[in-house]
N, C-alpha and C positions, 0 to 999 in steps of 0.2 A: 504494500500500500504506500502511496506517495504523500498522503496527508497525515500530519501528526495528530496525536490524541488531543493536544492543546488546541490545534486548529479546528478539529471537529467540535470540540466543546464551545469554542468561541462562535462558530457558525451556528450551532444549535441555539445558543442563547440569543443571537441576533434574530433568528427566525421568529422569536416570541415577542419582538418589539412592536410589530405592526402586521396587519393583514391576517390571512388565514391560510394554513397549509395542511396538506394531507400527510399523515404519518402512517403508511401501510405497515402491516405486520408479517414479516417473513418468519419461517420456522426452521430454516436450515441455510447452509451456504448457498445452494443453488437458487432458492427463492430470493434470498437477499441480493445476490448479484443480478438476478433478472430485474428486480425492482429498481436497483441502483442505476440500471441502464435505461430506465424509462422516464427519467426526468424528475423523479422525486428528490426532495432536498434532505430528507432524513427518514429513518426507519425506527420501528419499535418492535421489540420482541413480543411474543404472545405465549402466555403460560399454557394455554390449551393447545395451540398448534404444536409447540415443542413437545408437550407431554404425549400427545397422540403419535408424534413421529418416532417416539421411543417405546411405544406400547404401554403408556400409562394413562390413567385418567387425569383430567385437569386437577391441579392442586394436590397431586400425588407424586411429586418429584422432590428430590432432596436439594438442599442448598448447594451441595457439591455438584449435582447434575446441572443446576442453573448457572453456577459460576463457570463451569467448563463450557457450557453452551454460549454464554455471553462473550467469553474470551474468544471463542471461535467466530462468532458472528461479527464482533468488532474488527477482528483481523481480516475478515473476508471482504470488507467494503471501505471505501473512502468516505462514506456518508456517516454522520453521527447516528448513534443508536440510543434509543431510550429503553431502559430495562423495565419489563414487567417483573417486579421483584416480589410480587404477591404480598404477604404480610411480614416480610423480612425474615421468614423462616425461624421465628422465635416469638415467644409470647412476651417476655420481659423486655423492657427498654434496653438493658445492657446487652442482651442477646441480639436484638435488632441492630444496635450500634456496631457490634462486632461483625455481623454479616454484611451490613452496608459498607463497612470498610473494605471487606473482600469484594463486594460488588463494584465499588469505585475502581479498584485495581484492575478490573477486566478491560477498562478503556471506554466504558459507557459515557455518554454525554448527559443523560438524564436517568433518574431512577424513581420509581413509584413505590409507595408504601400504603397498603390498604388497611382498613379497620375491621375486616371480617375475621372471625375466630375459627371457623371450620366446625363449630359446634352448633348443630341445628337448634338446640334448646336455648342457646344464647348466642345468636349469630354475629353480634357486633361487640367489640370491646367496650367496656364502660367508658364513658366520655373522658374522664380524667386520665385513665390509662392510655386511651387512644391518642390523646394529646401528648402524653409523655413519650410515647413511641415515636411520634413525629419529631418531637424535640430531640430525642436521642439520635435519630437518623440525621437531623440537621447538624448536630454537633460532630458526628462521625465524619460527615462530608467536610465540614469546616476544618476539623483537625487534620484531615488528609491533605489539605491545601489544594485539592482538585476543584476545578470550576464545574462541578456536576450539579445539574438542576434537580431539585427535590420536588416530586409530585405527590400531593396528598390526596388519597382516594377515599371517598365514602361509599361503601357498598350497600347502603340501605335499600335501594331500589332492587338490587339483585338478590337480596336475602328475604324478600317479602315484607319489608317495612317502608313502603313508598310514601313517607311523610316528608313533603318538600321542605317545610319549615325546619324540621329536625335535621334534615340533610344539610341545609344551608348553615344551620348553627354549627354543625360539625366542621364543614368546610371553612367557615370563617375562623374557627378555633385552630384548625390545622394551618391556615395561612398565618395566623398570629404566632404559631409555634415554629414557623420557619419554612413551611412549604411554599414554593415559588410558583407553582402551577397547581390548579385545583381540578378535580375530576370526580364526577358522580355518574359512573356507568349505569345506564338504565333510564335516565331521564330522556324523554322523547318529544314532548310537545313544545311548541314555541314558547308558551307561557312559562314552562318549567325551565327551559334553557335560558331565556332572557332573565328570569329571576336569579338564577345562579350567577350568570355573568355580572349582573348589576351588584349582587351581594359581595362578591370578592374583588371587584374592580379596585385598583387597576391591574391586579394580578391576572394572568391569562388562564383561560379555561380550556380543558381538553374535553371533547365530546366523542363518545363512542357511537359509531353508526355501523350496525351489523345487519341491516335489512333495507329493502327498497323504501323510498319515501322522499326524504329531504335531499336536496342537491347541495353541492359544495357552496354554491353562490348563496343559497338560502341560509345555510348555517353561518356563513361569513357575515351576512347582513344582520344576524342576531348578536354579533360581537364575539363569537367564539374564535379563539386564536388558532387552535389546532384540532384536527379530526383524526382519530385512530379507528381501525376496523376490527381490533381484537382478533379473534379466531376466525373471522368471516372468510378471509381468503383461503385459509386452510380447509374450512368446511366446504367451500366451493370445489377445491381440488379433490377432497375426499368424496364429495357428491358425484363427480364425474367418474371417479375410480369405482365407487360402489355400484352405480348404475350399469357400468360396463361389465363389471365382474358378475353381477347378478343376472344380467341378460345372458351372459355366456353360460353360467352355471344352470340357470333355470330353463333357458330356451335353446341352448346350443347355438346361439346367434353371435356373430361377430359384427353386427350392424353398428354398434356404438363406436367401433373403431373409426368410423367415418368422421367422427368429431375430433379425432386426435390431432395434435400439432404435428406437422410433417417433421420427420427426423432431421432433415437438413436445416430446417428453420430453428429448431431448438438447439441443435448441435452447434450451429453457427453463432449462437449467442455467447457461448462460453469460450474464453481464450484457450488456445492450445498450451498445455503445461509442458515445461521442459522435462 
């Protein structure tokens, strides 16, 4: 790669100053390099896409797995990479800080910490603990001396607690604790999106879009700074794979192969390795 880690981080931070950009989510070297060649300005990892690629459920990978994956992803492209770092792979703030330090060392330009616990009976961390976890991540980044952007995520809409006011209260608290970009995956309506953008301004907001509906222009007009797609691209790829494999297994048909990318086209995208 010809771009230094410091340059990637500086470029990533600049992207958040104005306008709106799309942050697509590759899950391996090939998908990262394909996206990098399509004009995108930055990438983000996807916990689900990566987990599926190694035969695991989402949120069922280890910190070691993710550290190795992020190191590989960052080395594979000149674009800055934002890490889906799940909940920091620890419950206590000290554990989150230690793992964030490891995450920063992979070369990422941004890193998100979410407030979901993985416990269906109590899906979100209690507010004060959630804030302390963000504060610990902030301190770990600051102590590293790396210019890595910290993203604070509130998972309330994804865990069955779609209370917009409570979500905004958490996001504002995470911003106050040092999160530089705020993210509430699961908000969908214009009213919800605009309310979040207004509440945390002037800090930027990341919007997750994983289904048809809004356009990039419409999202930009709401004041959102960046758009990520989570595991959507991976699901599209798996969808084509499953449709084709099922048709072959159940019907003995090769018809779905008609939709495959020609070998020469995909092969030509990748540079010949020495």
